[in-house]
LOFIPA-125529 format. One record per atom (N, C-alpha, C): residue number from 1; x, y, z; atom name; residue in one letter. Coordinates in steps of 0.001 Angstrom, whole numbers. Layout:
N
+-----+---------+---------+---------+------+------+
: pos :       X :       Y :       Z : site : code :
+-----+---------+---------+---------+------+------+
: NUM :       X :       Y :       Z :   CA :    A :
...
+-----+---------+---------+---------+------+------+
! end
This chain:
151
+-----+---------+---------+---------+------+------+
: pos :       X :       Y :       Z : site : code :
+-----+---------+---------+---------+------+------+
:   1 :     487 :   22448 :  -17287 :    N :    M :
:   1 :    -516 :   21404 :  -17335 :   CA :    M :
:   1 :     141 :   20025 :  -17430 :    C :    M :
:   2 :    1187 :   19912 :  -18240 :    N :    R :
:   2 :    1870 :   18624 :  -18368 :   CA :    R :
:   2 :    2472 :   18172 :  -17045 :    C :    R :
:   3 :    3054 :   19130 :  -16290 :    N :    M :
:   3 :    3664 :   18777 :  -15006 :   CA :    M :
:   3 :    2608 :   18261 :  -14044 :    C :    M :
:   4 :    1435 :   18907 :  -14024 :    N :    M :
:   4 :     372 :   18476 :  -13133 :   CA :    M :
:   4 :     -81 :   17057 :  -13491 :    C :    M :
:   5 :    -257 :   16791 :  -14774 :    N :    K :
:   5 :    -669 :   15462 :  -15204 :   CA :    K :
:   5 :     396 :   14423 :  -14856 :    C :    K :
:   6 :    1653 :   14768 :  -15071 :    N :    A :
:   6 :    2736 :   13842 :  -14751 :   CA :    A :
:   6 :    2784 :   13552 :  -13259 :    C :    A :
:   7 :    2567 :   14577 :  -12430 :    N :    A :
:   7 :    2573 :   14383 :  -10976 :   CA :    A :
:   7 :    1417 :   13485 :  -10555 :    C :    A :
:   8 :     255 :   13659 :  -11167 :    N :    Q :
:   8 :    -898 :   12822 :  -10849 :   CA :    Q :
:   8 :    -635 :   11369 :  -11228 :    C :    Q :
:   9 :     -38 :   11168 :  -12387 :    N :    E :
:   9 :     208 :    9816 :  -12857 :   CA :    E :
:   9 :    1373 :    9156 :  -12108 :    C :    E :
:  10 :    2281 :    9971 :  -11546 :    N :    A :
:  10 :    3428 :    9417 :  -10836 :   CA :    A :
:  10 :    2991 :    8665 :   -9582 :    C :    A :
:  11 :    1919 :    9117 :   -8958 :    N :    R :
:  11 :    1428 :    8461 :   -7751 :   CA :    R :
:  11 :     347 :    7473 :   -8150 :    C :    R :
:  12 :     627 :    6218 :   -7983 :    N :    T :
:  12 :    -349 :    5187 :   -8315 :   CA :    T :
:  12 :   -1172 :    4876 :   -7069 :    C :    T :
:  13 :   -2464 :    5076 :   -7181 :    N :    E :
:  13 :   -3366 :    4793 :   -6065 :   CA :    E :
:  13 :   -3489 :    3287 :   -5880 :    C :    E :
:  14 :   -3569 :    2867 :   -4623 :    N :    R :
:  14 :   -3733 :    1465 :   -4257 :   CA :    R :
:  14 :   -4794 :    1361 :   -3179 :    C :    R :
:  15 :   -5350 :     191 :   -3045 :    N :    R :
:  15 :   -6384 :     -82 :   -2040 :   CA :    R :
:  15 :   -5930 :     341 :    -639 :    C :    R :
:  16 :   -4681 :      82 :    -301 :    N :    G :
:  16 :   -4162 :     397 :    1028 :   CA :    G :
:  16 :   -4089 :    1883 :    1339 :    C :    G :
:  17 :   -4294 :    2738 :     344 :    N :    D :
:  17 :   -4260 :    4190 :     551 :   CA :    D :
:  17 :   -5562 :    4731 :    1140 :    C :    D :
:  18 :   -6568 :    3894 :    1257 :    N :    Y :
:  18 :   -7900 :    4330 :    1701 :   CA :    Y :
:  18 :   -8231 :    3734 :    3065 :    C :    Y :
:  19 :   -8974 :    4474 :    3860 :    N :    R :
:  19 :   -9214 :    4127 :    5262 :   CA :    R :
:  19 :  -10563 :    3452 :    5530 :    C :    R :
:  20 :  -11546 :    3687 :    4686 :    N :    H :
:  20 :  -12892 :    3131 :    4888 :   CA :    H :
:  20 :  -13363 :    2540 :    3569 :    C :    H :
:  21 :  -14060 :    1413 :    3655 :    N :    F :
:  21 :  -14581 :     755 :    2451 :   CA :    F :
:  21 :  -16047 :     402 :    2620 :    C :    F :
:  22 :  -16746 :     474 :    1518 :    N :    L :
:  22 :  -18144 :      61 :    1459 :   CA :    L :
:  22 :  -18325 :    -767 :     192 :    C :    L :
:  23 :  -18889 :   -1967 :     344 :    N :    A :
:  23 :  -19187 :   -2809 :    -823 :   CA :    A :
:  23 :  -20497 :   -2318 :   -1439 :    C :    A :
:  24 :  -20469 :   -2054 :   -2738 :    N :    I :
:  24 :  -21645 :   -1575 :   -3463 :   CA :    I :
:  24 :  -21853 :   -2484 :   -4671 :    C :    I :
:  25 :  -22967 :   -3203 :   -4732 :    N :    P :
:  25 :  -23210 :   -4029 :   -5917 :   CA :    P :
:  25 :  -23698 :   -3163 :   -7085 :    C :    P :
:  26 :  -23209 :   -3461 :   -8272 :    N :    T :
:  26 :  -23784 :   -2794 :   -9440 :   CA :    T :
:  26 :  -25191 :   -3335 :   -9631 :    C :    T :
:  27 :  -26010 :   -2541 :  -10285 :    N :    R :
:  27 :  -27396 :   -2942 :  -10563 :   CA :    R :
:  27 :  -27588 :   -3027 :  -12072 :    C :    R :
:  28 :  -28536 :   -3810 :  -12498 :    N :    W :
:  28 :  -28840 :   -3944 :  -13925 :   CA :    W :
:  28 :  -29058 :   -2572 :  -14554 :    C :    W :
:  29 :  -29772 :   -1693 :  -13844 :    N :    M :
:  29 :  -30086 :    -369 :  -14388 :   CA :    M :
:  29 :  -28870 :     555 :  -14467 :    C :    M :
:  30 :  -27747 :     181 :  -13829 :    N :    D :
:  30 :  -26533 :    1002 :  -13899 :   CA :    D :
:  30 :  -25873 :     942 :  -15271 :    C :    D :
:  31 :  -26075 :    -162 :  -15989 :    N :    N :
:  31 :  -25460 :    -328 :  -17310 :   CA :    N :
:  31 :  -26093 :     604 :  -18330 :    C :    N :
:  32 :  -25284 :    1044 :  -19277 :    N :    D :
:  32 :  -25818 :    1836 :  -20380 :   CA :    D :
:  32 :  -25882 :     966 :  -21637 :    C :    D :
:  33 :  -26226 :    1552 :  -22756 :    N :    V :
:  33 :  -26395 :     780 :  -23991 :   CA :    V :
:  33 :  -25085 :     178 :  -24489 :    C :    V :
:  34 :  -23955 :     652 :  -23962 :    N :    Y :
:  34 :  -22656 :     126 :  -24366 :   CA :    Y :
:  34 :  -22232 :   -1075 :  -23537 :    C :    Y :
:  35 :  -23064 :   -1456 :  -22547 :    N :    G :
:  35 :  -22791 :   -2650 :  -21756 :   CA :    G :
:  35 :  -21891 :   -2447 :  -20551 :    C :    G :
:  36 :  -21696 :   -1198 :  -20154 :    N :    H :
:  36 :  -20919 :    -945 :  -18932 :   CA :    H :
:  36 :  -21635 :     107 :  -18094 :    C :    H :
:  37 :  -21198 :     250 :  -16850 :    N :    V :
:  37 :  -21823 :    1219 :  -15946 :   CA :    V :
:  37 :  -21642 :    2614 :  -16528 :    C :    V :
:  38 :  -22746 :    3348 :  -16616 :    N :    N :
:  38 :  -22734 :    4693 :  -17169 :   CA :    N :
:  38 :  -21925 :    5632 :  -16282 :    C :    N :
:  39 :  -21252 :    6585 :  -16893 :    N :    N :
:  39 :  -20356 :    7477 :  -16151 :   CA :    N :
:  39 :  -21044 :    8228 :  -15009 :    C :    N :
:  40 :  -22282 :    8643 :  -15161 :    N :    V :
:  40 :  -22940 :    9414 :  -14096 :   CA :    V :
:  40 :  -23182 :    8576 :  -12846 :    C :    V :
:  41 :  -23247 :    7263 :  -12983 :    N :    V :
:  41 :  -23504 :    6381 :  -11843 :   CA :    V :
:  41 :  -22311 :    6365 :  -10883 :    C :    V :
:  42 :  -21120 :    6590 :  -11397 :    N :    Y :
:  42 :  -19934 :    6628 :  -10538 :   CA :    Y :
:  42 :  -20091 :    7691 :   -9452 :    C :    Y :
:  43 :  -20693 :    8833 :   -9804 :    N :    Y :
:  43 :  -20923 :    9894 :   -8817 :   CA :    Y :
:  43 :  -21911 :    9442 :   -7747 :    C :    Y :
:  44 :  -22844 :    8615 :   -8124 :    N :    S :
:  44 :  -23782 :    8046 :   -7147 :   CA :    S :
:  44 :  -23044 :    7135 :   -6175 :    C :    S :
:  45 :  -22093 :    6350 :   -6672 :    N :    Y :
:  45 :  -21280 :    5507 :   -5794 :   CA :    Y :
:  45 :  -20465 :    6375 :   -4825 :    C :    Y :
:  46 :  -19896 :    7474 :   -5336 :    N :    F :
:  46 :  -19159 :    8398 :   -4467 :   CA :    F :
:  46 :  -20065 :    8910 :   -3353 :    C :    F :
:  47 :  -21225 :    9405 :   -3734 :    N :    D :
:  47 :  -22186 :    9955 :   -2787 :   CA :    D :
:  47 :  -22612 :    8909 :   -1759 :    C :    D :
:  48 :  -22760 :    7674 :   -2199 :    N :    T :
:  48 :  -23187 :    6589 :   -1308 :   CA :    T :
:  48 :  -22142 :    6293 :    -246 :    C :    T :
:  49 :  -20877 :    6130 :    -626 :    N :    V :
:  49 :  -19849 :    5797 :     372 :   CA :    V :
:  49 :  -19653 :    6951 :    1351 :    C :    V :
:  50 :  -19728 :    8185 :     877 :    N :    I :
:  50 :  -19556 :    9345 :    1757 :   CA :    I :
:  50 :  -20697 :    9434 :    2763 :    C :    I :
:  51 :  -21925 :    9401 :    2270 :    N :    N :
:  51 :  -23064 :    9597 :    3165 :   CA :    N :
:  51 :  -23304 :    8413 :    4090 :    C :    N :
:  52 :  -22992 :    7211 :    3639 :    N :    E :
:  52 :  -23089 :    6048 :    4535 :   CA :    E :
:  52 :  -22140 :    6251 :    5712 :    C :    E :
:  53 :  -20935 :    6728 :    5428 :    N :    Y :
:  53 :  -19952 :    6955 :    6489 :   CA :    Y :
:  53 :  -20405 :    8084 :    7426 :    C :    Y :
:  54 :  -20864 :    9190 :    6865 :    N :    L :
:  54 :  -21291 :   10315 :    7698 :   CA :    L :
:  54 :  -22458 :    9941 :    8613 :    C :    L :
:  55 :  -23396 :    9161 :    8111 :    N :    I :
:  55 :  -24554 :    8755 :    8910 :   CA :    I :
:  55 :  -24141 :    7768 :    9987 :    C :    I :
:  56 :  -23405 :    6720 :    9604 :    N :    R :
:  56 :  -23024 :    5669 :   10576 :   CA :    R :
:  56 :  -21965 :    6119 :   11581 :    C :    R :
:  57 :  -20919 :    6771 :   11096 :    N :    E :
:  57 :  -19787 :    7103 :   11961 :   CA :    E :
:  57 :  -19847 :    8523 :   12520 :    C :    E :
:  58 :  -20411 :    9443 :   11755 :    N :    G :
:  58 :  -20447 :   10845 :   12182 :   CA :    G :
:  58 :  -21754 :   11274 :   12818 :    C :    G :
:  59 :  -22771 :   10402 :   12749 :    N :    G :
:  59 :  -24060 :   10749 :   13343 :   CA :    G :
:  59 :  -24835 :   11799 :   12566 :    C :    G :
:  60 :  -24544 :   11960 :   11283 :    N :    L :
:  60 :  -25276 :   12939 :   10480 :   CA :    L :
:  60 :  -26755 :   12586 :   10460 :    C :    L :
:  61 :  -27587 :   13530 :   10838 :    N :    D :
:  61 :  -29045 :   13349 :   10822 :   CA :    D :
:  61 :  -29575 :   14036 :    9573 :    C :    D :
:  62 :  -29794 :   13261 :    8526 :    N :    I :
:  62 :  -30189 :   13842 :    7234 :   CA :    I :
:  62 :  -31616 :   14405 :    7235 :    C :    I :
:  63 :  -32435 :   13994 :    8231 :    N :    H :
:  63 :  -33830 :   14445 :    8264 :   CA :    H :
:  63 :  -34060 :   15617 :    9208 :    C :    H :
:  64 :  -33478 :   15571 :   10396 :    N :    Q :
:  64 :  -33763 :   16572 :   11412 :   CA :    Q :
:  64 :  -32563 :   17418 :   11822 :    C :    Q :
:  65 :  -31379 :   17077 :   11367 :    N :    G :
:  65 :  -30175 :   17787 :   11800 :   CA :    G :
:  65 :  -30170 :   19247 :   11399 :    C :    G :
:  66 :  -29586 :   20079 :   12259 :    N :    S :
:  66 :  -29526 :   21517 :   11972 :   CA :    S :
:  66 :  -28385 :   21853 :   11002 :    C :    S :
:  67 :  -27449 :   20902 :   10811 :    N :    V :
:  67 :  -26319 :   21103 :    9899 :   CA :    V :
:  67 :  -26338 :   19999 :    8848 :    C :    V :
:  68 :  -26163 :   20399 :    7584 :    N :    V :
:  68 :  -26118 :   19436 :    6473 :   CA :    V :
:  68 :  -24938 :   19790 :    5570 :    C :    V :
:  69 :  -24504 :   18815 :    4779 :    N :    G :
:  69 :  -23409 :   19042 :    3846 :   CA :    G :
:  69 :  -23927 :   19265 :    2442 :    C :    G :
:  70 :  -23487 :   20343 :    1806 :    N :    Y :
:  70 :  -23821 :   20623 :     415 :   CA :    Y :
:  70 :  -22638 :   20229 :    -460 :    C :    Y :
:  71 :  -22901 :   19508 :   -1525 :    N :    A :
:  71 :  -21868 :   19168 :   -2493 :   CA :    A :
:  71 :  -21584 :   20407 :   -3339 :    C :    A :
:  72 :  -20311 :   20824 :   -3373 :    N :    V :
:  72 :  -19947 :   22009 :   -4143 :   CA :    V :
:  72 :  -18954 :   21711 :   -5266 :    C :    V :
:  73 :  -18384 :   20493 :   -5256 :    N :    E :
:  73 :  -17413 :   20146 :   -6296 :   CA :    E :
:  73 :  -17253 :   18638 :   -6338 :    C :    E :
:  74 :  -17090 :   18099 :   -7545 :    N :    S :
:  74 :  -16796 :   16673 :   -7676 :   CA :    S :
:  74 :  -16083 :   16428 :   -8997 :    C :    S :
:  75 :  -15217 :   15416 :   -8976 :    N :    T :
:  75 :  -14531 :   14991 :  -10200 :   CA :    T :
:  75 :  -14408 :   13475 :  -10195 :    C :    T :
:  76 :  -14222 :   12919 :  -11372 :    N :    C :
:  76 :  -13999 :   11485 :  -11496 :   CA :    C :
:  76 :  -13059 :   11238 :  -12669 :    C :    C :
:  77 :  -12064 :   10384 :  -12420 :    N :    R :
:  77 :  -11171 :    9928 :  -13484 :   CA :    R :
:  77 :  -11451 :    8446 :  -13695 :    C :    R :
:  78 :  -11754 :    8091 :  -14919 :    N :    F :
:  78 :  -12106 :    6722 :  -15257 :   CA :    F :
:  78 :  -10867 :    5997 :  -15775 :    C :    F :
:  79 :  -10542 :    4877 :  -15144 :    N :    H :
:  79 :   -9372 :    4100 :  -15544 :   CA :    H :
:  79 :   -9782 :    2804 :  -16258 :    C :    H :
:  80 :  -10817 :    2154 :  -15738 :    N :    R :
:  80 :  -11386 :     933 :  -16332 :   CA :    R :
:  80 :  -12884 :     934 :  -16035 :    C :    R :
:  81 :  -13643 :     235 :  -16830 :    N :    S :
:  81 :  -15095 :     246 :  -16636 :   CA :    S :
:  81 :  -15564 :    -898 :  -15738 :    C :    S :
:  82 :  -16761 :    -708 :  -15180 :    N :    F :
:  82 :  -17494 :   -1735 :  -14444 :   CA :    F :
:  82 :  -18688 :   -2149 :  -15288 :    C :    F :
:  83 :  -19267 :   -3297 :  -14965 :    N :    A :
:  83 :  -20506 :   -3736 :  -15622 :   CA :    A :
:  83 :  -21304 :   -4563 :  -14627 :    C :    A :
:  84 :  -22573 :   -4712 :  -14895 :    N :    F :
:  84 :  -23431 :   -5576 :  -14088 :   CA :    F :
:  84 :  -23207 :   -7015 :  -14527 :    C :    F :
:  85 :  -23117 :   -7982 :  -13635 :    N :    P :
:  85 :  -23103 :   -7872 :  -12175 :   CA :    P :
:  85 :  -21677 :   -7878 :  -11631 :    C :    P :
:  86 :  -21332 :   -6877 :  -10885 :    N :    E :
:  86 :  -20042 :   -6805 :  -10199 :   CA :    E :
:  86 :  -20268 :   -6191 :   -8824 :    C :    E :
:  87 :  -19307 :   -6438 :   -7919 :    N :    R :
:  87 :  -19310 :   -5759 :   -6634 :   CA :    R :
:  87 :  -18158 :   -4776 :   -6636 :    C :    R :
:  88 :  -18476 :   -3554 :   -6260 :    N :    I :
:  88 :  -17481 :   -2489 :   -6200 :   CA :    I :
:  88 :  -17116 :   -2276 :   -4738 :    C :    I :
:  89 :  -15838 :   -2148 :   -4457 :    N :    D :
:  89 :  -15379 :   -1742 :   -3133 :   CA :    D :
:  89 :  -15029 :    -264 :   -3238 :    C :    D :
:  90 :  -15864 :     581 :   -2613 :    N :    A :
:  90 :  -15647 :    2023 :   -2643 :   CA :    A :
:  90 :  -14750 :    2406 :   -1475 :    C :    A :
:  91 :  -13566 :    2937 :   -1780 :    N :    G :
:  91 :  -12615 :    3373 :    -756 :   CA :    G :
:  91 :  -12752 :    4865 :    -523 :    C :    G :
:  92 :  -12626 :    5258 :     755 :    N :    L :
:  92 :  -12817 :    6659 :    1136 :   CA :    L :
:  92 :  -11691 :    7110 :    2058 :    C :    L :
:  93 :  -11223 :    8320 :    1826 :    N :    R :
:  93 :  -10290 :    8980 :    2740 :   CA :    R :
:  93 :  -10575 :   10481 :    2671 :    C :    R :
:  94 :  -10011 :   11246 :    3613 :    N :    V :
:  94 :  -10168 :   12696 :    3625 :   CA :    V :
:  94 :   -8829 :   13306 :    3226 :    C :    V :
:  95 :   -8858 :   14128 :    2188 :    N :    G :
:  95 :   -7651 :   14800 :    1721 :   CA :    G :
:  95 :   -7413 :   16128 :    2420 :    C :    G :
:  96 :   -8485 :   16872 :    2685 :    N :    E :
:  96 :   -8387 :   18168 :    3356 :   CA :    E :
:  96 :   -9597 :   18334 :    4261 :    C :    E :
:  97 :   -9347 :   18896 :    5448 :    N :    L :
:  97 :  -10418 :   19131 :    6420 :   CA :    L :
:  97 :  -10296 :   20556 :    6918 :    C :    L :
:  98 :  -11288 :   21376 :    6577 :    N :    G :
:  98 :  -11293 :   22772 :    7008 :   CA :    G :
:  98 :  -12281 :   22992 :    8144 :    C :    G :
:  99 :  -12614 :   24240 :    8398 :    N :    N :
:  99 :  -13573 :   24578 :    9451 :   CA :    N :
:  99 :  -14993 :   24174 :    9067 :    C :    N :
: 100 :  -15376 :   24470 :    7829 :    N :    S :
: 100 :  -16733 :   24157 :    7383 :   CA :    S :
: 100 :  -16760 :   23260 :    6146 :    C :    S :
: 101 :  -15599 :   22878 :    5644 :    N :    S :
: 101 :  -15572 :   22069 :    4418 :   CA :    S :
: 101 :  -14644 :   20872 :    4559 :    C :    S :
: 102 :  -14892 :   19888 :    3693 :    N :    V :
: 102 :  -14074 :   18678 :    3663 :   CA :    V :
: 102 :  -13933 :   18241 :    2208 :    C :    V :
: 103 :  -12733 :   17789 :    1865 :    N :    R :
: 103 :  -12483 :   17228 :     528 :   CA :    R :
: 103 :  -12244 :   15736 :     702 :    C :    R :
: 104 :  -13209 :   14960 :     222 :    N :    Y :
: 104 :  -13108 :   13499 :     265 :   CA :    Y :
: 104 :  -12364 :   13043 :    -983 :    C :    Y :
: 105 :  -11608 :   11960 :    -843 :    N :    E :
: 105 :  -10975 :   11318 :   -1987 :   CA :    E :
: 105 :  -11507 :    9896 :   -2036 :    C :    E :
: 106 :  -11960 :    9498 :   -3212 :    N :    I :
: 106 :  -12656 :    8226 :   -3368 :   CA :    I :
: 106 :  -11983 :    7416 :   -4463 :    C :    I :
: 107 :  -11945 :    6105 :   -4261 :    N :    A :
: 107 :  -11472 :    5197 :   -5313 :   CA :    A :
: 107 :  -12446 :    4023 :   -5367 :    C :    A :
: 108 :  -12763 :    3596 :   -6569 :    N :    L :
: 108 :  -13658 :    2461 :   -6782 :   CA :    L :
: 108 :  -12840 :    1291 :   -7311 :    C :    L :
: 109 :  -12883 :     181 :   -6567 :    N :    F :
: 109 :  -12098 :   -1005 :   -6900 :   CA :    F :
: 109 :  -13001 :   -2169 :   -7260 :    C :    F :
: 110 :  -12555 :   -2996 :   -8202 :    N :    R :
: 110 :  -13187 :   -4297 :   -8403 :   CA :    R :
: 110 :  -12855 :   -5154 :   -7195 :    C :    R :
: 111 :  -13758 :   -6019 :   -6837 :    N :    Q :
: 111 :  -13519 :   -6919 :   -5715 :   CA :    Q :
: 111 :  -12209 :   -7662 :   -5940 :    C :    Q :
: 112 :  -11318 :   -7596 :   -4941 :    N :    G :
: 112 :  -10058 :   -8319 :   -4992 :   CA :    G :
: 112 :   -8935 :   -7634 :   -5743 :    C :    G :
: 113 :   -9193 :   -6483 :   -6377 :    N :    E :
: 113 :   -8142 :   -5791 :   -7124 :   CA :    E :
: 113 :   -7524 :   -4687 :   -6284 :    C :    E :
: 114 :   -6244 :   -4434 :   -6506 :    N :    D :
: 114 :   -5504 :   -3440 :   -5744 :   CA :    D :
: 114 :   -5505 :   -2064 :   -6409 :    C :    D :
: 115 :   -5617 :   -2028 :   -7746 :    N :    K :
: 115 :   -5622 :    -764 :   -8480 :   CA :    K :
: 115 :   -7064 :    -355 :   -8769 :    C :    K :
: 116 :   -7383 :     928 :   -8597 :    N :    P :
: 116 :   -8766 :    1367 :   -8787 :   CA :    P :
: 116 :   -9184 :    1434 :  -10257 :    C :    P :
: 117 :  -10468 :    1241 :  -10460 :    N :    A :
: 117 :  -11066 :    1420 :  -11784 :   CA :    A :
: 117 :  -11453 :    2882 :  -11997 :    C :    A :
: 118 :  -11648 :    3617 :  -10892 :    N :    A :
: 118 :  -11971 :    5043 :  -10968 :   CA :    A :
: 118 :  -11495 :    5721 :   -9689 :    C :    A :
: 119 :  -11086 :    6978 :   -9821 :    N :    T :
: 119 :  -10691 :    7780 :   -8667 :   CA :    T :
: 119 :  -11317 :    9162 :   -8824 :    C :    T :
: 120 :  -11513 :    9826 :   -7700 :    N :    G :
: 120 :  -12068 :   11168 :   -7773 :   CA :    G :
: 120 :  -12095 :   11840 :   -6430 :    C :    G :
: 121 :  -12705 :   13024 :   -6416 :    N :    H :
: 121 :  -12894 :   13724 :   -5156 :   CA :    H :
: 121 :  -14263 :   14383 :   -5133 :    C :    H :
: 122 :  -14637 :   14792 :   -3941 :    N :    F :
: 122 :  -15978 :   15328 :   -3690 :   CA :    F :
: 122 :  -15803 :   16308 :   -2538 :    C :    F :
: 123 :  -16314 :   17513 :   -2655 :    N :    V :
: 123 :  -16192 :   18514 :   -1595 :   CA :    V :
: 123 :  -17567 :   18827 :   -1027 :    C :    V :
: 124 :  -17661 :   18740 :     298 :    N :    H :
: 124 :  -18856 :   19159 :    1034 :   CA :    H :
: 124 :  -18544 :   20451 :    1773 :    C :    H :
: 125 :  -19481 :   21387 :    1768 :    N :    V :
: 125 :  -19459 :   22525 :    2671 :   CA :    V :
: 125 :  -20635 :   22316 :    3610 :    C :    V :
: 126 :  -20344 :   22320 :    4911 :    N :    F :
: 126 :  -21408 :   22144 :    5897 :   CA :    F :
: 126 :  -22068 :   23482 :    6141 :    C :    F :
: 127 :  -23395 :   23454 :    6129 :    N :    V :
: 127 :  -24187 :   24672 :    6273 :   CA :    V :
: 127 :  -25251 :   24493 :    7350 :    C :    V :
: 128 :  -25643 :   25627 :    7918 :    N :    D :
: 128 :  -26777 :   25675 :    8824 :   CA :    D :
: 128 :  -28028 :   25449 :    7962 :    C :    D :
: 129 :  -28814 :   24427 :    8294 :    N :    R :
: 129 :  -29958 :   24077 :    7440 :   CA :    R :
: 129 :  -30919 :   25243 :    7226 :    C :    R :
: 130 :  -31366 :   25947 :    8296 :    N :    P :
: 130 :  -32338 :   27027 :    8073 :   CA :    P :
: 130 :  -31811 :   28186 :    7226 :    C :    P :
: 131 :  -30542 :   28583 :    7430 :    N :    S :
: 131 :  -30026 :   29761 :    6720 :   CA :    S :
: 131 :  -29251 :   29416 :    5454 :    C :    S :
: 132 :  -28822 :   28158 :    5319 :    N :    A :
: 132 :  -27980 :   27694 :    4206 :   CA :    A :
: 132 :  -26642 :   28424 :    4155 :    C :    A :
: 133 :  -26176 :   28930 :    5301 :    N :    K :
: 133 :  -24880 :   29608 :    5379 :   CA :    K :
: 133 :  -23848 :   28651 :    5974 :    C :    K :
: 134 :  -22596 :   28709 :    5483 :    N :    P :
: 134 :  -21557 :   27830 :    6020 :   CA :    P :
: 134 :  -21448 :   27929 :    7542 :    C :    P :
: 135 :  -21181 :   26782 :    8153 :    N :    T :
: 135 :  -21028 :   26702 :    9601 :   CA :    T :
: 135 :  -19953 :   25668 :    9927 :    C :    T :
: 136 :  -19448 :   25722 :   11136 :    N :    A :
: 136 :  -18419 :   24772 :   11553 :   CA :    A :
: 136 :  -18952 :   23342 :   11479 :    C :    A :
: 137 :  -18090 :   22431 :   11082 :    N :    I :
: 137 :  -18448 :   21017 :   11046 :   CA :    I :
: 137 :  -18712 :   20567 :   12484 :    C :    I :
: 138 :  -19873 :   19944 :   12748 :    N :    P :
: 138 :  -20163 :   19473 :   14107 :   CA :    P :
: 138 :  -19077 :   18526 :   14619 :    C :    P :
: 139 :  -18821 :   18577 :   15926 :    N :    E :
: 139 :  -17700 :   17854 :   16531 :   CA :    E :
: 139 :  -17722 :   16354 :   16226 :    C :    E :
: 140 :  -18871 :   15698 :   16340 :    N :    R :
: 140 :  -18907 :   14249 :   16092 :   CA :    R :
: 140 :  -18541 :   13935 :   14641 :    C :    R :
: 141 :  -19039 :   14731 :   13723 :    N :    I :
: 141 :  -18705 :   14525 :   12309 :   CA :    I :
: 141 :  -17222 :   14808 :   12085 :    C :    I :
: 142 :  -16720 :   15923 :   12642 :    N :    R :
: 142 :  -15299 :   16269 :   12500 :   CA :    R :
: 142 :  -14409 :   15145 :   13014 :    C :    R :
: 143 :  -14750 :   14607 :   14169 :    N :    S :
: 143 :  -13963 :   13522 :   14753 :   CA :    S :
: 143 :  -13926 :   12308 :   13833 :    C :    S :
: 144 :  -15062 :   11976 :   13234 :    N :    S :
: 144 :  -15098 :   10821 :   12325 :   CA :    S :
: 144 :  -14293 :   11106 :   11053 :    C :    S :
: 145 :  -14301 :   12335 :   10584 :    N :    L :
: 145 :  -13539 :   12707 :    9392 :   CA :    L :
: 145 :  -12038 :   12711 :    9672 :    C :    L :
: 146 :  -11644 :   13122 :   10871 :    N :    E :
: 146 :  -10219 :   13119 :   11230 :   CA :    E :
: 146 :   -9646 :   11705 :   11162 :    C :    E :
: 147 :  -10453 :   10693 :   11451 :    N :    R :
: 147 :   -9979 :    9301 :   11370 :   CA :    R :
: 147 :   -9673 :    8889 :    9936 :    C :    R :
: 148 :  -10199 :    9605 :    8962 :    N :    L :
: 148 :   -9991 :    9263 :    7553 :   CA :    L :
: 148 :   -8918 :   10104 :    6877 :    C :    L :
: 149 :   -8291 :   11027 :    7624 :    N :    L :
: 149 :   -7287 :   11902 :    7013 :   CA :    L :
: 149 :   -6164 :   11100 :    6382 :    C :    L :
: 150 :   -5851 :   11465 :    5136 :    N :    A :
: 150 :   -4754 :   10823 :    4404 :   CA :    A :
: 150 :   -3430 :   11263 :    5014 :    C :    A :
: 151 :   -2453 :   10383 :    4981 :    N :    E :
: 151 :   -1125 :   10710 :    5537 :   CA :    E :
: 151 :    -300 :   11448 :    4540 :    C :    E :
+-----+---------+---------+---------+------+------+
! end
């Protein structure tokens, strides 16, 4: 366990490590009673940058498409907090791309900062909507995800 933690800490994430960005403003309702963005809201930011990219670049049809992505895993590591009002730059890259699944890697940055305030990952398994069984990632979506593959 110590080796894994040391390996994670040895690699310092930077803004330049991410391929796609989306500016997300914090909202008044994002703050909790402690005066900072509540931890569960970070997952909403992750979901927002991923799905915005899939819809715009991959052509994901969230209403009528025969294939949809199910979230099966997510994590978040908190390094520094956000508060309202701030603008977050959500960085996105793809860490692993399989036949029916993708592992996104996300970092949330303060505007103008190079080191992230939070990092995490999110795994989608693409499924056939009617049967809910895993299926191959559609070509247009796969092509858009390949552009985000981490080096």
